[in-house]
Kinemage of the C-alpha trace (Angstrom):
@kinemage 1
@onewidth
@group {chain A} dominant
@subgroup {mainchain}
@vectorlist {calphas} color= white
{ca met a 1} P 25.568 -21.973 1.417
{ca ala a 2} L 21.761 -21.812 1.476
{ca val a 3} L 19.687 -18.831 1.594
{ca pro a 4} L 17.728 -18.287 4.516
{ca asn a 5} L 14.053 -17.778 4.127
{ca val a 6} L 12.465 -14.685 4.519
{ca arg a 7} L 11.351 -14.936 8.115
{ca gln a 8} L 14.780 -16.011 9.168
{ca gln a 9} L 16.275 -12.755 7.068
{ca val a 10} L 13.405 -10.670 9.057
{ca glu a 11} L 14.574 -12.073 12.272
{ca ala a 12} L 18.395 -11.499 11.762
{ca lys a 13} L 17.404 -7.743 10.368
{ca leu a 14} L 15.408 -7.231 13.786
{ca ser a 15} L 18.184 -8.709 16.073
{ca gln a 16} L 20.033 -5.447 14.465
{ca leu a 17} L 17.599 -2.828 15.844
{ca ser a 18} L 17.230 -0.936 18.773
{ca asp a 19} L 14.580 -1.379 20.901
{ca glu a 20} L 12.661 1.595 19.893
{ca glu a 21} L 13.112 0.758 16.331
{ca val a 22} L 11.381 -2.663 16.969
{ca ala a 23} L 8.805 -0.908 18.794
{ca ala a 24} L 8.096 1.232 15.764
{ca val a 25} L 8.257 -2.606 13.543
{ca leu a 26} L 5.659 -3.851 15.891
{ca arg a 27} L 3.296 -0.870 15.370
{ca tyr a 28} L 3.632 -1.255 11.770
{ca ile a 29} L 3.018 -4.873 11.822
{ca glu a 30} L -0.179 -4.230 14.164
{ca ala a 31} L -1.536 -1.667 11.849
{ca met a 32} L -1.221 -4.056 8.644
{ca gln a 33} L -3.177 -6.708 10.536
{ca thr a 34} L -5.527 -4.876 11.635
{ca thr a 35} L -8.743 -2.979 9.640
{ca glu a 36} L -9.504 -0.276 11.675
{ca leu a 37} L -7.110 3.060 12.672
{ca pro a 38} L -5.588 2.768 16.304
{ca ala a 39} L -7.229 5.678 18.347
{ca asp a 40} L -3.516 7.399 18.646
{ca tyr a 41} L -3.145 6.959 14.667
{ca asp a 42} L -0.792 9.617 13.442
{ca glu a 43} L -0.810 10.001 9.452
{ca ala a 44} L 2.612 11.618 9.686
{ca asn a 45} L 4.216 8.391 11.153
{ca asp a 46} L 2.260 6.005 8.544
{ca pro a 47} L 4.940 4.570 6.188
{ca ser a 48} L 2.513 3.693 3.956
{ca ile a 49} L 1.504 7.166 3.384
{ca gly a 50} L 2.953 8.204 -0.186
{ca phe a 51} L 3.754 5.070 -0.918
{ca leu a 52} L 1.512 5.011 -3.929
{ca ser a 53} L 0.635 7.715 -5.933
{ca gly a 54} L -1.668 8.976 -8.409
{ca pro a 55} L -5.246 10.690 -8.779
{ca thr a 56} L -7.211 10.158 -6.003
{ca asp a 57} L -10.241 9.684 -7.488
{ca leu a 58} L -9.154 6.871 -9.707
{ca ala a 59} L -11.385 4.404 -8.561
{ca arg a 60} L -14.116 6.251 -9.497
{ca arg a 61} L -12.848 7.535 -12.648
{ca ser a 62} L -12.174 3.644 -13.808
{ca lys a 63} L -15.378 3.331 -15.968
{ca gln a 64} L -14.551 6.407 -17.585
{ca ile a 65} L -10.924 5.377 -18.162
{ca leu a 66} L -12.002 1.951 -19.767
{ca arg a 67} L -14.586 3.454 -21.867
{ca asp a 68} L -12.113 5.804 -22.990
{ca glu a 69} L -9.537 3.114 -24.087
{ca ile a 70} L -12.121 0.899 -25.582
{ca thr a 71} L -13.002 3.867 -27.921
{ca ala a 72} L -9.764 4.721 -28.613
{ca arg a 73} L -8.830 1.093 -29.900
{ca ser a 74} L -12.385 0.566 -31.329
{ca gly a 75} L -12.845 3.449 -33.049
{ca trp a 76} L -16.922 3.683 -31.659
{ca thr a 77} L -18.444 5.742 -29.601
{ca gln a 78} L -21.078 5.295 -27.071
{ca lys a 79} L -23.452 7.422 -24.716
{ca lys a 80} L -21.838 8.550 -22.053
{ca asp a 81} L -23.405 7.955 -18.248
């Protein structure tokens, strides 16, 4: 028996959902395809919230994190910005 491709698997799952569940999936798909938040955006209903966890300033701290890693491995220090 051949394994169905991902699209076929999704279509099979969609056919098992209620209309309300399909509407929620459609909203999620539309949100993934846009770069702007909709006017009725509700963080409480966003499935991507909480998907990743970690410090919120990680992007800003990346330079220091890399510097600390290099310093620890090489045994030398450099003037910090």
